[in-house]
All heavy atoms as TSV, in Angstrom:
chain	resi	resn	atom	element	x	y	z
A	1	MET	N	N	88.966	51.855	29.337
A	1	MET	CA	C	89.969	51.066	29.909
A	1	MET	C	C	90.613	50.217	28.738
A	1	MET	O	O	90.030	49.790	27.873
A	1	MET	CB	C	89.373	50.096	30.901
A	1	MET	CG	C	90.343	49.247	31.578
A	1	MET	SD	S	89.661	48.264	32.908
A	1	MET	CE	C	89.430	46.749	32.178
A	2	ALA	N	N	91.977	50.115	28.910
A	2	ALA	CA	C	92.680	49.289	28.009
A	2	ALA	C	C	93.770	48.568	28.705
A	2	ALA	O	O	94.293	49.084	29.592
A	2	ALA	CB	C	93.366	50.207	26.985
A	3	THR	N	N	93.971	47.357	28.439
A	3	THR	CA	C	94.963	46.475	28.999
A	3	THR	C	C	96.165	46.280	28.039
A	3	THR	O	O	95.912	45.909	26.858
A	3	THR	CB	C	94.436	45.143	29.349
A	3	THR	OG1	O	93.337	45.388	30.254
A	3	THR	CG2	C	95.486	44.285	30.125
A	4	THR	N	N	97.344	46.488	28.446
A	4	THR	CA	C	98.539	46.409	27.557
A	4	THR	C	C	99.610	45.586	28.436
A	4	THR	O	O	99.559	45.474	29.609
A	4	THR	CB	C	99.051	47.818	27.159
A	4	THR	OG1	O	99.563	48.510	28.297
A	4	THR	CG2	C	98.104	48.537	26.369
A	5	ALA	N	N	100.730	45.354	27.762
A	5	ALA	CA	C	101.914	44.744	28.389
A	5	ALA	C	C	102.440	45.875	29.329
A	5	ALA	O	O	102.292	47.024	29.103
A	5	ALA	CB	C	102.886	44.347	27.375
A	6	SER	N	N	103.090	45.446	30.394
A	6	SER	CA	C	103.618	46.332	31.329
A	6	SER	C	C	104.646	47.254	30.818
A	6	SER	O	O	104.938	48.306	31.325
A	6	SER	CB	C	104.267	45.541	32.558
A	6	SER	OG	O	105.261	44.778	32.110
A	7	THR	N	N	105.298	46.914	29.624
A	7	THR	CA	C	106.276	47.712	29.068
A	7	THR	C	C	105.743	48.803	28.171
A	7	THR	O	O	106.521	49.677	27.633
A	7	THR	CB	C	107.238	46.840	28.213
A	7	THR	OG1	O	106.529	46.124	27.261
A	7	THR	CG2	C	108.025	45.860	29.153
A	8	VAL	N	N	104.512	48.840	27.918
A	8	VAL	CA	C	103.806	49.822	27.047
A	8	VAL	C	C	103.393	51.061	27.901
A	8	VAL	O	O	102.709	50.879	28.815
A	8	VAL	CB	C	102.558	49.228	26.354
A	8	VAL	CG1	C	101.897	50.335	25.545
A	8	VAL	CG2	C	102.978	48.082	25.469
A	9	PRO	N	N	104.057	52.197	27.584
A	9	PRO	CA	C	103.699	53.420	28.428
A	9	PRO	C	C	102.139	53.772	28.164
A	9	PRO	O	O	101.645	53.598	27.007
A	9	PRO	CB	C	104.537	54.570	27.904
A	9	PRO	CG	C	105.501	53.864	26.875
A	9	PRO	CD	C	104.941	52.531	26.573
A	10	ASP	N	N	101.561	54.394	29.184
A	10	ASP	CA	C	100.168	54.809	29.008
A	10	ASP	C	C	99.975	55.709	27.818
A	10	ASP	O	O	98.794	55.555	27.200
A	10	ASP	CB	C	99.716	55.643	30.297
A	10	ASP	CG	C	99.627	54.810	31.539
A	10	ASP	OD1	O	99.761	53.554	31.447
A	10	ASP	OD2	O	99.570	55.391	32.617
A	11	THR	N	N	100.952	56.567	27.532
A	11	THR	CA	C	100.833	57.468	26.430
A	11	THR	C	C	100.692	56.791	25.045
A	11	THR	O	O	100.001	57.306	24.124
A	11	THR	CB	C	101.970	58.423	26.352
A	11	THR	OG1	O	103.186	57.722	26.216
A	11	THR	CG2	C	102.022	59.346	27.470
A	12	LYS	N	N	101.159	55.523	24.973
A	12	LYS	CA	C	101.007	54.787	23.651
A	12	LYS	C	C	99.543	54.300	23.478
A	12	LYS	O	O	99.133	53.969	22.438
A	12	LYS	CB	C	101.993	53.595	23.655
A	12	LYS	CG	C	103.401	54.139	23.613
A	12	LYS	CD	C	103.801	54.808	22.348
A	12	LYS	CE	C	105.263	55.194	22.369
A	12	LYS	NZ	N	105.602	56.040	21.185
A	13	ALA	N	N	98.842	54.078	24.564
A	13	ALA	CA	C	97.534	53.587	24.500
A	13	ALA	C	C	96.388	54.641	24.487
A	13	ALA	O	O	95.310	54.444	23.986
A	13	ALA	CB	C	97.214	52.669	25.705
A	14	LEU	N	N	96.880	55.842	24.678
A	14	LEU	CA	C	95.928	56.988	24.778
A	14	LEU	C	C	95.125	57.301	23.475
A	14	LEU	O	O	93.797	57.449	23.501
A	14	LEU	CB	C	96.563	58.251	25.244
A	14	LEU	CG	C	95.657	59.425	25.631
A	14	LEU	CD1	C	94.710	59.014	26.674
A	14	LEU	CD2	C	96.546	60.590	26.036
A	15	ASP	N	N	95.864	57.187	22.297
A	15	ASP	CA	C	95.225	57.549	21.081
A	15	ASP	C	C	94.060	56.667	20.801
A	15	ASP	O	O	92.914	57.035	20.388
A	15	ASP	CB	C	96.210	57.567	19.926
A	15	ASP	CG	C	97.044	58.806	19.874
A	15	ASP	OD1	O	96.723	59.757	20.431
A	15	ASP	OD2	O	98.094	58.688	19.240
A	16	GLY	N	N	94.225	55.322	20.985
A	16	GLY	CA	C	93.211	54.311	20.747
A	16	GLY	C	C	91.978	54.562	21.687
A	16	GLY	O	O	90.840	54.376	21.232
A	17	ILE	N	N	92.300	54.794	22.980
A	17	ILE	CA	C	91.260	54.998	23.869
A	17	ILE	C	C	90.451	56.206	23.549
A	17	ILE	O	O	89.226	56.191	23.503
A	17	ILE	CB	C	91.846	55.164	25.311
A	17	ILE	CG1	C	92.502	53.868	25.792
A	17	ILE	CG2	C	90.769	55.702	26.348
A	17	ILE	CD1	C	93.316	54.019	27.048
A	18	HIS	N	N	91.089	57.346	23.196
A	18	HIS	CA	C	90.353	58.558	22.735
A	18	HIS	C	C	89.561	58.279	21.492
A	18	HIS	O	O	88.479	58.838	21.418
A	18	HIS	CB	C	91.286	59.709	22.547
A	18	HIS	CG	C	91.675	60.365	23.821
A	18	HIS	ND1	N	92.354	61.605	23.803
A	18	HIS	CD2	C	91.378	60.161	25.151
A	18	HIS	CE1	C	92.505	61.996	25.113
A	18	HIS	NE2	N	91.859	61.048	25.947
A	19	GLN	N	N	90.021	57.604	20.527
A	19	GLN	CA	C	89.374	57.358	19.325
A	19	GLN	C	C	88.027	56.539	19.656
A	19	GLN	O	O	86.918	56.895	19.132
A	19	GLN	CB	C	90.118	56.503	18.325
A	19	GLN	CG	C	91.248	57.381	17.677
A	19	GLN	CD	C	92.154	56.552	16.863
A	19	GLN	OE1	O	91.951	55.412	16.631
A	19	GLN	NE2	N	93.255	57.214	16.470
A	20	GLN	N	N	88.113	55.546	20.530
A	20	GLN	CA	C	86.949	54.802	20.947
A	20	GLN	C	C	85.925	55.635	21.762
A	20	GLN	O	O	84.673	55.604	21.499
A	20	GLN	CB	C	87.318	53.583	21.811
A	20	GLN	CG	C	88.055	52.567	21.115
A	20	GLN	CD	C	88.575	51.404	21.915
A	20	GLN	OE1	O	88.145	51.248	23.107
A	20	GLN	NE2	N	89.409	50.558	21.445
A	21	LEU	N	N	86.372	56.516	22.592
A	21	LEU	CA	C	85.550	57.339	23.308
A	21	LEU	C	C	84.846	58.379	22.402
A	21	LEU	O	O	83.665	58.743	22.534
A	21	LEU	CB	C	86.306	58.186	24.383
A	21	LEU	CG	C	86.700	57.319	25.672
A	21	LEU	CD1	C	87.641	58.101	26.603
A	21	LEU	CD2	C	85.545	56.738	26.357
A	22	GLN	N	N	85.572	58.918	21.416
A	22	GLN	CA	C	85.040	59.865	20.503
A	22	GLN	C	C	83.987	59.291	19.559
A	22	GLN	O	O	82.889	59.891	19.395
A	22	GLN	CB	C	86.162	60.394	19.532
A	22	GLN	CG	C	85.660	61.539	18.670
A	22	GLN	CD	C	86.658	62.047	17.737
A	22	GLN	OE1	O	87.701	61.460	17.438
A	22	GLN	NE2	N	86.471	63.382	17.386
A	23	ARG	N	N	84.098	57.994	19.247
A	23	ARG	CA	C	83.133	57.386	18.419
A	23	ARG	C	C	81.773	57.188	19.222
A	23	ARG	O	O	80.756	57.223	18.647
A	23	ARG	CB	C	83.571	55.963	17.995
A	23	ARG	CG	C	84.405	56.019	16.827
A	23	ARG	CD	C	84.719	54.633	16.183
A	23	ARG	NE	N	85.426	53.729	17.045
A	23	ARG	CZ	C	86.764	53.536	16.973
A	23	ARG	NH1	N	87.497	54.298	16.114
A	23	ARG	NH2	N	87.412	52.726	17.802
A	24	ARG	N	N	81.888	57.117	20.519
A	24	ARG	CA	C	80.713	56.981	21.340
A	24	ARG	C	C	80.266	58.381	21.984
A	24	ARG	O	O	79.370	58.469	22.834
A	24	ARG	CB	C	81.063	56.119	22.582
A	24	ARG	CG	C	81.216	54.680	22.096
A	24	ARG	CD	C	81.605	53.773	23.296
A	24	ARG	NE	N	81.739	52.352	22.906
A	24	ARG	CZ	C	82.927	51.765	22.599
A	24	ARG	NH1	N	84.034	52.568	22.675
A	24	ARG	NH2	N	82.976	50.521	22.169
A	25	ASP	N	N	80.876	59.478	21.423
A	25	ASP	CA	C	80.596	60.833	22.020
A	25	ASP	C	C	80.841	60.916	23.559
A	25	ASP	O	O	80.009	61.550	24.182
A	25	ASP	CB	C	79.236	61.286	21.565
A	25	ASP	CG	C	79.124	62.760	21.660
A	25	ASP	OD1	O	80.065	63.523	21.573
A	25	ASP	OD2	O	77.910	63.265	21.785
A	26	LEU	N	N	81.920	60.299	23.942
A	26	LEU	CA	C	82.151	60.246	25.337
A	26	LEU	C	C	83.578	60.845	25.748
A	26	LEU	O	O	84.029	60.468	26.831
A	26	LEU	CB	C	82.117	58.790	25.925
A	26	LEU	CG	C	80.803	58.198	25.797
A	26	LEU	CD1	C	80.875	56.591	26.186
A	26	LEU	CD2	C	79.756	58.840	26.767
A	27	LEU	N	N	84.111	61.674	24.933
A	27	LEU	CA	C	85.430	62.274	25.319
A	27	LEU	C	C	85.346	63.119	26.513
A	27	LEU	O	O	84.454	63.897	26.707
A	27	LEU	CB	C	85.900	63.157	24.129
A	27	LEU	CG	C	86.545	62.416	22.909
A	27	LEU	CD1	C	86.892	63.403	21.867
A	27	LEU	CD2	C	87.895	61.708	23.439
A	28	PRO	N	N	86.246	62.889	27.452
A	28	PRO	CA	C	86.289	63.619	28.707
A	28	PRO	C	C	86.747	65.100	28.412
A	28	PRO	O	O	87.474	65.315	27.511
A	28	PRO	CB	C	87.205	62.876	29.598
A	28	PRO	CG	C	88.176	62.200	28.621
A	28	PRO	CD	C	87.431	61.953	27.361
A	29	ASP	N	N	86.340	65.995	29.300
A	29	ASP	CA	C	86.917	67.354	29.345
A	29	ASP	C	C	88.356	67.332	29.757
A	29	ASP	O	O	89.171	68.070	29.267
A	29	ASP	CB	C	86.078	68.309	30.273
A	29	ASP	CG	C	84.680	68.575	29.688
A	29	ASP	OD1	O	84.553	68.636	28.437
A	29	ASP	OD2	O	83.817	68.851	30.468
A	30	GLU	N	N	88.700	66.449	30.700
A	30	GLU	CA	C	90.033	66.241	31.168
A	30	GLU	C	C	90.297	64.849	31.228
A	30	GLU	O	O	89.364	63.961	31.646
A	30	GLU	CB	C	90.144	66.916	32.602
A	30	GLU	CG	C	89.995	68.359	32.605
A	30	GLU	CD	C	90.349	69.066	33.936
A	30	GLU	OE1	O	91.379	68.703	34.507
A	30	GLU	OE2	O	89.451	69.751	34.470
A	31	HIS	N	N	91.559	64.378	31.000
A	31	HIS	CA	C	91.887	62.962	31.028
A	31	HIS	C	C	93.318	62.845	31.771
A	31	HIS	O	O	94.257	63.341	31.301
A	31	HIS	CB	C	92.055	62.390	29.563
A	31	HIS	CG	C	92.047	61.002	29.544
A	31	HIS	ND1	N	91.532	60.285	28.386
A	31	HIS	CD2	C	92.480	60.033	30.381
A	31	HIS	CE1	C	91.739	59.025	28.604
A	31	HIS	NE2	N	92.196	58.841	29.758
A	32	TYR	N	N	93.225	62.220	32.888
A	32	TYR	CA	C	94.380	62.004	33.680
A	32	TYR	C	C	95.018	60.710	33.489
A	32	TYR	O	O	94.401	59.695	33.435
A	32	TYR	CB	C	94.069	62.202	35.154
A	32	TYR	CG	C	93.521	63.556	35.529
A	32	TYR	CD1	C	92.173	63.848	35.649
A	32	TYR	CD2	C	94.365	64.644	35.735
A	32	TYR	CE1	C	91.718	65.079	36.014
A	32	TYR	CE2	C	93.926	65.857	36.081
A	32	TYR	CZ	C	92.524	66.089	36.141
A	32	TYR	OH	O	92.121	67.289	36.402
A	33	LEU	N	N	96.294	60.706	33.305
A	33	LEU	CA	C	97.080	59.376	33.201
A	33	LEU	C	C	98.486	59.626	33.688
A	33	LEU	O	O	98.991	60.770	33.734
A	33	LEU	CB	C	96.999	58.878	31.782
A	33	LEU	CG	C	97.713	59.585	30.750
A	33	LEU	CD1	C	98.573	58.696	29.910
A	33	LEU	CD2	C	96.718	60.382	29.931
A	34	ASP	N	N	99.149	58.533	33.913
A	34	ASP	CA	C	100.550	58.615	34.332
A	34	ASP	C	C	101.402	58.297	33.137
A	34	ASP	O	O	101.600	57.138	32.626
A	34	ASP	CB	C	100.817	57.519	35.419
A	34	ASP	CG	C	102.289	57.428	35.762
A	34	ASP	OD1	O	102.992	58.337	35.454
A	34	ASP	OD2	O	102.670	56.462	36.476
A	35	SER	N	N	101.950	59.404	32.540
A	35	SER	CA	C	102.710	59.189	31.319
A	35	SER	C	C	104.165	58.860	31.584
A	35	SER	O	O	104.912	58.474	30.655
A	35	SER	CB	C	102.648	60.452	30.516
A	35	SER	OG	O	103.260	61.583	31.097
A	36	GLY	N	N	104.626	58.969	32.782
A	36	GLY	CA	C	106.042	58.729	33.001
A	36	GLY	C	C	106.857	59.812	32.633
A	36	GLY	O	O	107.476	60.535	33.391
A	37	TYR	N	N	106.967	60.076	31.326
A	37	TYR	CA	C	107.774	61.062	30.739
A	37	TYR	C	C	107.058	61.869	29.594
A	37	TYR	O	O	107.221	61.411	28.497
A	37	TYR	CB	C	109.112	60.403	30.109
A	37	TYR	CG	C	109.936	59.616	31.202
A	37	TYR	CD1	C	109.825	58.291	31.290
A	37	TYR	CD2	C	110.851	60.346	32.047
A	37	TYR	CE1	C	110.539	57.589	32.218
A	37	TYR	CE2	C	111.525	59.590	33.019
A	37	TYR	CZ	C	111.434	58.272	33.081
A	37	TYR	OH	O	112.097	57.571	33.977
A	38	PRO	N	N	106.330	62.801	30.013
A	38	PRO	CA	C	105.637	63.500	28.956
A	38	PRO	C	C	106.629	64.266	28.103
A	38	PRO	O	O	107.610	64.718	28.524
A	38	PRO	CB	C	104.736	64.536	29.788
A	38	PRO	CG	C	105.271	64.627	31.119
A	38	PRO	CD	C	106.124	63.414	31.359
A	39	SER	N	N	106.156	64.521	26.851
A	39	SER	CA	C	106.997	65.297	25.906
A	39	SER	C	C	106.119	66.440	25.470
A	39	SER	O	O	104.924	66.516	25.545
A	39	SER	CB	C	107.379	64.460	24.681
A	39	SER	OG	O	106.246	64.068	23.987
A	40	ALA	N	N	106.811	67.518	24.925
A	40	ALA	CA	C	106.123	68.676	24.418
A	40	ALA	C	C	105.135	68.212	23.262
A	40	ALA	O	O	104.016	68.775	23.145
A	40	ALA	CB	C	107.110	69.676	23.928
A	41	ASP	N	N	105.597	67.363	22.351
A	41	ASP	CA	C	104.779	66.858	21.276
A	41	ASP	C	C	103.498	66.215	21.820
A	41	ASP	O	O	102.423	66.408	21.262
A	41	ASP	CB	C	105.603	65.864	20.405
A	41	ASP	CG	C	106.671	66.445	19.630
A	41	ASP	OD1	O	106.653	67.782	19.411
A	41	ASP	OD2	O	107.596	65.756	19.220
A	42	LEU	N	N	103.681	65.400	22.910
A	42	LEU	CA	C	102.454	64.669	23.373
A	42	LEU	C	C	101.408	65.794	23.994
A	42	LEU	O	O	100.255	65.665	23.781
A	42	LEU	CB	C	102.908	63.761	24.479
A	42	LEU	CG	C	101.734	63.103	25.200
A	42	LEU	CD1	C	100.985	62.160	24.233
A	42	LEU	CD2	C	102.318	62.191	26.373
A	43	ILE	N	N	101.967	66.815	24.647
A	43	ILE	CA	C	101.141	67.756	25.271
A	43	ILE	C	C	100.417	68.589	24.194
A	43	ILE	O	O	99.162	68.789	24.220
A	43	ILE	CB	C	101.889	68.706	26.189
A	43	ILE	CG1	C	102.375	67.921	27.439
A	43	ILE	CG2	C	101.081	69.910	26.621
A	43	ILE	CD1	C	103.400	68.644	28.237
A	44	VAL	N	N	101.114	69.000	23.108
A	44	VAL	CA	C	100.499	69.714	21.995
A	44	VAL	C	C	99.480	68.831	21.324
A	44	VAL	O	O	98.307	69.298	21.050
A	44	VAL	CB	C	101.569	70.298	21.072
A	44	VAL	CG1	C	100.969	70.820	19.782
A	44	VAL	CG2	C	102.399	71.313	21.768
A	45	ALA	N	N	99.779	67.629	21.017
A	45	ALA	CA	C	98.918	66.784	20.326
A	45	ALA	C	C	97.635	66.425	21.113
A	45	ALA	O	O	96.602	66.433	20.531
A	45	ALA	CB	C	99.572	65.440	19.900
A	46	SER	N	N	97.684	66.345	22.414
A	46	SER	CA	C	96.611	66.083	23.195
A	46	SER	C	C	95.630	67.176	23.256
A	46	SER	O	O	94.403	66.986	23.592
A	46	SER	CB	C	97.019	65.472	24.567
A	46	SER	OG	O	97.564	66.584	25.303
A	47	ALA	N	N	96.121	68.374	23.068
A	47	ALA	CA	C	95.315	69.549	23.067
A	47	ALA	C	C	94.504	69.875	21.830
A	47	ALA	O	O	93.613	70.658	21.870
A	47	ALA	CB	C	96.100	70.817	23.446
A	48	ARG	N	N	94.926	69.182	20.773
A	48	ARG	CA	C	94.252	69.254	19.470
A	48	ARG	C	C	92.966	68.433	19.411
A	48	ARG	O	O	92.992	67.310	19.846
A	48	ARG	CB	C	95.068	68.957	18.305
A	48	ARG	CG	C	96.243	69.895	18.051
A	48	ARG	CD	C	96.935	69.482	16.687
A	48	ARG	NE	N	98.231	70.068	16.667
A	48	ARG	CZ	C	99.357	69.285	16.708
A	48	ARG	NH1	N	99.319	68.007	16.568
A	48	ARG	NH2	N	100.541	69.907	16.763
A	49	PRO	N	N	91.841	69.018	18.874
A	49	PRO	CA	C	90.716	68.141	18.641
A	49	PRO	C	C	91.079	67.158	17.575
A	49	PRO	O	O	91.837	67.434	16.679
A	49	PRO	CB	C	89.677	69.167	18.149
A	49	PRO	CG	C	90.330	70.371	17.785
A	49	PRO	CD	C	91.686	70.365	18.430
A	50	THR	N	N	90.577	65.964	17.693
A	50	THR	CA	C	90.735	64.932	16.697
A	50	THR	C	C	89.664	65.050	15.646
A	50	THR	O	O	88.604	65.480	15.750
A	50	THR	CB	C	90.818	63.441	17.253
A	50	THR	OG1	O	89.410	63.305	17.909
A	50	THR	CG2	C	91.949	63.320	18.206
A	51	ALA	N	N	90.090	64.517	14.388
A	51	ALA	CA	C	89.100	64.555	13.273
A	51	ALA	C	C	88.021	63.491	13.435
A	51	ALA	O	O	88.298	62.368	13.993
A	51	ALA	CB	C	89.806	64.292	12.013
A	52	SER	N	N	86.829	63.761	13.097
A	52	SER	CA	C	85.660	62.773	13.235
A	52	SER	C	C	85.950	61.725	12.090
A	52	SER	O	O	86.346	62.010	11.008
A	52	SER	CB	C	84.447	63.455	13.004
A	52	SER	OG	O	84.231	64.342	14.056
A	53	PRO	N	N	85.709	60.407	12.484
A	53	PRO	CA	C	85.845	59.404	11.433
A	53	PRO	C	C	84.779	59.376	10.363
A	53	PRO	O	O	83.767	59.961	10.489
A	53	PRO	CB	C	85.771	58.096	12.255
A	53	PRO	CG	C	85.188	58.454	13.612
A	53	PRO	CD	C	85.394	60.007	13.761
């Protein structure tokens, strides 16, 4: 869970949330959120595995 200002789209908070979940080995198989306006770049980036810290 992350709390942001109402003007911050969910997609802007997603990277930080995923990094925290990955550090705890808790990444979900699927992650649902309301992006408002998804982009092709966002969809491609979210499908890529992230590098381990």
